[in-house]
C-alpha positions in Angstrom: 136.0 96.9 67.2 134.3 99.0 69.8 130.6 97.8 70.6 128.4 100.9 70.7 124.8 101.5 72.1 121.8 100.3 70.3 119.6 102.9 68.5 116.3 101.5 69.4 114.4 104.5 70.8 111.8 106.1 68.7 110.2 109.5 69.0 107.3 108.1 70.8 109.6 105.9 73.2 111.7 109.1 74.0 108.3 111.3 74.6 107.2 108.5 76.9 110.6 108.4 78.7 110.7 111.7 79.3 106.8 112.3 80.3 107.2 109.2 82.7 110.3 110.6 84.5 108.7 114.2 84.8 105.6 112.8 86.0 107.1 110.5 88.5 106.4 110.6 92.0 106.6 114.2 92.6 103.3 115.4 92.1 101.8 112.5 94.0 103.5 113.5 97.1 104.6 117.3 96.9 101.4 119.0 96.6 100.7 119.1 100.3 104.4 120.7 100.7 103.7 123.3 98.3 100.3 124.3 99.9 102.4 124.6 103.1 104.9 127.1 101.6 102.8 129.1 99.2 99.0 129.0 100.5 96.0 127.7 98.7 97.0 129.0 95.4 99.1 125.7 94.5 98.5 126.3 90.8 100.4 129.3 90.6 104.1 127.9 91.9 103.6 125.0 89.6 103.1 127.3 86.6 106.0 129.2 87.7 108.1 126.1 88.0 107.4 124.9 84.7 108.3 128.2 83.2 111.7 127.9 84.7 112.0 124.3 83.8 111.3 125.1 80.3 114.1 127.4 80.1 116.9 124.9 81.1 115.3 122.2 78.8 115.9 124.5 75.9 119.5 124.4 76.7 119.1 120.5 76.7 117.3 120.4 73.3 120.2 122.1 71.8 123.0 120.3 73.1 121.5 116.8 72.9 120.9 117.5 69.1 124.2 118.9 68.7 126.2 116.3 70.8 124.2 113.1 70.6 126.3 111.2 73.2 125.5 109.0 76.3 127.3 111.1 78.6 124.8 114.1 78.6 125.6 116.8 80.9 129.2 115.7 81.7 129.9 115.4 78.2 128.8 118.8 77.4 130.3 120.8 80.1 133.7 118.7 79.3 133.6 120.1 75.9 133.0 123.5 76.8 135.1 123.7 79.9 137.5 120.9 80.2 137.6 117.7 82.3 137.7 118.8 85.4 134.4 120.7 85.1 133.1 117.7 83.1 134.0 115.8 86.0 132.4 117.8 88.6 129.2 118.5 86.9 129.0 114.7 86.1 129.3 113.5 89.3 126.6 115.8 90.5 124.2 114.4 87.9 125.3 110.9 88.9 124.9 111.5 92.4 121.5 113.1 91.7 120.5 110.1 90.2 121.4 107.7 92.5 120.2 109.8 95.4 116.8 110.1 93.5 116.6 106.0 93.0 117.3 105.6 96.8 114.6 108.3 97.5 112.0 106.6 95.4 112.7 103.2 96.6 112.3 104.6 100.2 109.0 106.0 98.9 108.0 102.8 97.4 108.3 100.7 100.4 106.5 103.4 102.6 102.7 104.4 103.0 101.3 103.7 99.6 102.5 99.9 99.7 101.6 99.6 103.6 98.0 100.6 102.6 97.9 97.4 100.3 100.0 95.0 102.2 102.3 95.0 105.3 106.2 94.1 104.2 109.4 94.5 106.1 110.7 97.7 104.3 114.5 96.1 104.0 113.0 93.2 102.0 110.7 95.6 99.8 113.8 97.7 99.0 116.1 95.0 98.0 113.7 93.1 95.8 112.6 96.3 94.4 116.0 97.2 93.2 117.2 93.9 92.0 113.9 93.7 89.5 114.9 97.4 88.3 118.4 96.4 87.8 117.4 93.2 86.0 115.1 95.0 83.6 117.6 97.7 83.2 120.3 95.0 82.0 117.5 93.0 79.9 117.4 96.0 77.3 116.7 99.7 76.9 113.7 98.7 74.5 112.6 96.3 77.1 112.8 99.0 79.8 111.3 101.6 77.8 108.4 99.5 76.8 107.5 98.9 80.4 107.7 102.6 81.1 105.2 103.3 78.3 102.7 101.1 80.2 103.7 102.7 83.4 103.3 106.3 82.2 100.1 105.8 80.9 99.1 104.5 84.3 100.5 107.4 85.8 99.0 109.7 83.5 95.5 107.9 83.9 95.9 108.5 87.7 96.4 112.3 87.3 93.6 112.6 85.0 91.5 110.4 87.4 92.1 113.3 90.1 91.4 116.2 87.8 88.2 114.1 87.0 87.4 113.6 90.5 88.0 117.2 91.4 85.9 118.7 88.7 83.0 116.2 89.8 83.4 117.9 93.4 83.7 121.5 92.2 80.3 120.7 90.1 78.3 119.3 92.8 79.2 122.1 94.8 81.6 120.9 97.5 84.4 123.0 96.4 85.7 126.1 97.4 87.1 128.0 94.6 88.1 131.1 96.7 91.1 129.4 97.5 92.6 129.4 94.1 93.3 133.0 94.8 94.8 132.5 98.3 98.5 133.3 98.2 100.8 133.9 101.1 101.1 132.2 104.6 102.0 133.0 108.2 105.7 133.0 107.4 105.7 134.6 103.8 104.0 137.2 102.2 102.8 136.7 98.4 105.8 137.0 96.4 107.9 135.1 99.1 105.4 132.4 99.0 105.0 131.9 95.7 109.0 131.8 95.5 109.1 129.3 98.3 106.6 127.0 96.6 108.2 127.2 93.3 111.3 125.7 94.7 109.5 122.7 95.7 107.3 122.6 92.7 110.6 122.7 90.7 111.5 119.4 92.0 108.1 117.9 90.2 109.5 119.0 86.8 113.0 117.7 87.2 113.6 114.5 85.1 114.0 115.7 81.7 117.3 116.1 81.9 117.9 112.1 82.4 116.8 111.8 78.5 119.8 113.3 77.0 122.0 110.2 78.2 119.9 108.2 75.7 120.6 110.6 72.9 123.0 107.6 71.6 120.2 105.2 71.5 117.7 107.5 69.8 117.4 106.6 66.0 116.9 110.3 65.0 118.0 112.5 67.8 118.1 115.8 66.0 114.3 115.3 65.0 113.1 113.4 68.0 114.6 115.1 70.7 112.9 118.5 70.8 109.6 117.1 70.0 109.7 114.7 72.4 111.2 116.8 75.2 108.7 120.0 74.7 105.9 117.6 74.1 106.2 115.9 77.5 107.0 119.2 79.4 103.8 120.7 78.0 101.7 117.5 78.9 103.2 117.3 82.5 102.6 121.2 83.1 99.0 121.0 81.8 98.2 118.1 84.0 100.2 119.8 87.2 98.5 123.1 86.9 95.2 121.4 86.8 96.0 119.3 89.7 97.1 122.0 91.7 93.6 123.7 90.7 91.5 120.7 91.8 93.3 119.8 95.0 93.4 123.3 96.3 89.6 123.8 95.6 88.7 120.6 96.9 90.6 119.9 99.9 90.9 122.6 102.7 94.6 124.1 102.8 95.3 123.0 106.2 94.3 119.4 105.5 96.3 119.4 102.4 99.4 120.5 104.2 99.1 117.6 106.8 98.5 114.8 104.5 101.5 112.5 103.1 99.4 111.5 100.3 97.8 114.7 99.2 96.1 113.2 96.1 94.7 110.5 98.2 92.5 113.4 99.9 90.5 114.0 96.8 89.8 110.7 96.2 88.3 110.6 99.7 86.3 113.6 99.3 85.0 112.5 96.0 84.0 109.1 97.5 83.7 107.3 94.2 86.8 105.4 94.0 88.3 103.0 96.0 91.3 104.3 97.9 93.3 101.1 97.5 93.2 101.5 93.5 94.7 105.1 93.5 97.6 103.6 96.1 98.4 101.1 93.2 98.6 103.9 90.8 100.8 106.0 93.2 103.1 103.0 93.4 103.3 102.2 89.5 104.4 106.1 89.4 107.1 105.7 92.1 108.4 102.7 90.4 108.3 103.9 87.0 110.4 107.1 88.2 112.8 104.9 89.7 113.2 102.8 86.7 113.7 105.9 84.5 116.3 107.4 86.7 118.3 104.2 86.9 118.6 104.1 83.4 119.9 107.5 83.4 122.4 106.9 86.1 124.1 103.8 84.3 124.0 105.4 80.8 125.7 108.3 82.7 128.4 106.4 84.3 129.1 104.5 81.2 129.4 107.8 79.1 131.7 109.3 81.9 133.5 106.2 81.7 134.1 106.4 77.9 135.1 110.0 78.5 138.0 108.8 81.0 136.4 110.5 83.8 135.5 107.5 85.8 136.7 104.1 86.1 136.9 102.2 82.7 135.4 99.2 84.1 132.0 101.0 84.1 132.1 101.3 80.3 131.8 97.5 79.8 128.6 96.5 77.7 127.0 93.1 77.8 127.6 91.9 74.2 124.6 90.1 73.8 122.2 92.5 75.3 124.2 95.7 74.4 123.9 97.4 78.0 126.2 98.8 80.4 125.7 96.1 82.9 128.8 97.0 85.1 127.1 100.7 85.6 123.7 99.2 86.1 125.1 97.1 89.0 127.4 99.8 90.7 124.7 102.6 90.7 121.9 100.2 92.0 124.2 99.1 94.6 124.8 102.8 95.9 121.1 103.7 95.7 120.6 100.4 98.0 122.9 101.8 100.3 121.1 105.0 100.4 117.5 103.4 100.4 118.6 101.7 103.4 120.3 104.7 105.5 118.1 107.8 104.2 114.9 109.5 104.4 112.9 110.5 101.5 112.3 114.1 102.3 116.3 114.7 103.0 117.2 112.6 99.8 114.7 114.9 97.9 116.0 118.1 98.9 119.5 117.1 98.3 118.7 115.9 94.7 117.4 119.4 93.9 120.4 121.0 94.9 122.8 118.7 93.0 120.4 119.3 89.8 121.0 123.0 90.1 124.8 122.5 89.9 124.0 120.7 86.7 121.6 123.0 85.4 124.2 126.1 85.9 126.9 124.1 83.9 124.6 123.0 81.1 123.0 126.6 80.5 126.6 128.0 80.7 128.1 125.4 78.3 125.4 126.3 75.7 126.8 129.7 75.8 130.3 128.7 75.2 129.6 126.3 72.6 128.1 128.2 70.3 131.2 128.8 68.3 131.3 124.9 67.7 129.3 123.5 64.8 128.4 120.3 66.2 125.9 117.8 64.4 124.7 119.4 61.0 121.2 120.7 61.5 120.7 120.4 65.0 118.3 122.2 67.1 119.2 125.9 68.3 117.6 127.9 71.0 117.4 131.7 71.1 120.5 133.0 73.2 118.7 134.7 75.5 116.8 131.6 76.8 120.5 130.0 78.1 120.8 133.2 79.7 117.5 133.5 81.5 118.1 129.5 82.5 121.4 130.4 83.9 119.8 133.4 85.8 116.8 131.0 87.2 119.2 128.5 88.5 121.2 131.1 90.5 118.0 132.4 91.7 116.7 129.0 93.0 120.1 128.5 94.9 119.2 131.5 97.2 116.1 129.9 98.1 117.6 126.4 99.2 117.4 125.8 103.1 120.9 126.0 104.8 120.2 122.4 106.4 120.3 120.9 102.7 123.4 122.9 102.0 125.3 121.3 104.6 124.2 118.1 103.4 124.7 118.7 99.9 128.2 120.1 100.3 129.5 116.9 101.3 128.7 115.4 97.9 129.7 118.5 96.1 133.0 118.4 97.8 133.5 114.7 96.5 132.5 116.1 93.0 135.3 118.7 93.4 137.9 115.9 94.4 137.1 113.9 91.4 137.5 117.2 89.0 140.9 117.8 90.6 142.1 114.1 89.9 140.9 114.3 86.8 142.4 117.6 86.1 145.8 116.4 87.3 145.6 112.9 85.3 144.6 115.2 82.0 147.7 117.5 82.7 150.1 114.2 83.1 148.7 112.7 80.0 149.2 116.3 77.7 152.9 116.4 79.2 153.6 112.7 77.9 152.3 113.4 74.6 154.1 116.7 74.4 157.2 115.0 75.6 
């Protein structure tokens, strides 16, 4: 008898999973970069990015409740367009997850940690990923239990920044005029907001990882939409407020130069030890890596069960009921990337890969409307996936050429996998007919 994944994820656990993955490390490191692209009004591209992310989230909400399978995006696109397209999208999603864990691992070993203790980067990276893999193998409930605690720490850090920023504003040390400053020397107002939106969009990705837990959610039809939209609203509110206080409290030029932009708010407020906020930031980075590692391993497991990856990745540890081979494989690949890549280049490549995934998912919703799926599943208005598809195509045009060159290597690998799986499917079909 085939051993399935254990249904142990409740609505609160799923909410904190999505919230923890969306909050992640993005907002802790990207506020300065957004300011560099958009000007002082950092809150505006964050708000626009929230709207764009919510469009695609609607498509995920429908498909996750219609097809509650661990394969997530790959399974949806396979169902809609066949194994070749599913292989390509699944590979892009899997590559994005592995790249993300590599980037977050590299970030964990960086400046925030060095503020506390000086350790060899190699040692930090190896130990960090070994511990993450061990927790993942231990079990989904244990992993998500750790995530709840870590997410509360992350959220408390953002609340702390919002509170400190409000204090700086009330004591008269902020410049509220910066909140209306849109545009830079390189971009006019519209171009600046759009350029900042691309970076801000990275801060909202993460919600897509949760669909790979659908097979482990107790009641996905009820739980998933509530958890997804609730988490996005929570994160979006926090992000916009962070954009307001960071812009008002910190001069734009100073904000753009900082690799720890939220730390600048702490310094100006002068009421909280800088080391304390460094600890909070490290928790945010570690939690993002844990959740993305869970997604990557579940996606590899789901693709293996769909016949899109080697079947060995579908093996489950009987006692823990976790996909141990997929966990060890994805963690090893992330280790290689963390040791050889840089945070900025890895993060930019992640966004490009996810745009391919989001395009495929929005298109799949429209194609699969004629299939019944699970009875009583969540259904989004038809206009939403169309708008989500348009937003993805638009964001493609804002990706830097250098990122395209790097990303196309991974995209080409995904294309090769698609061709191989399509040829295999044709052979199997011919055998069955014969």
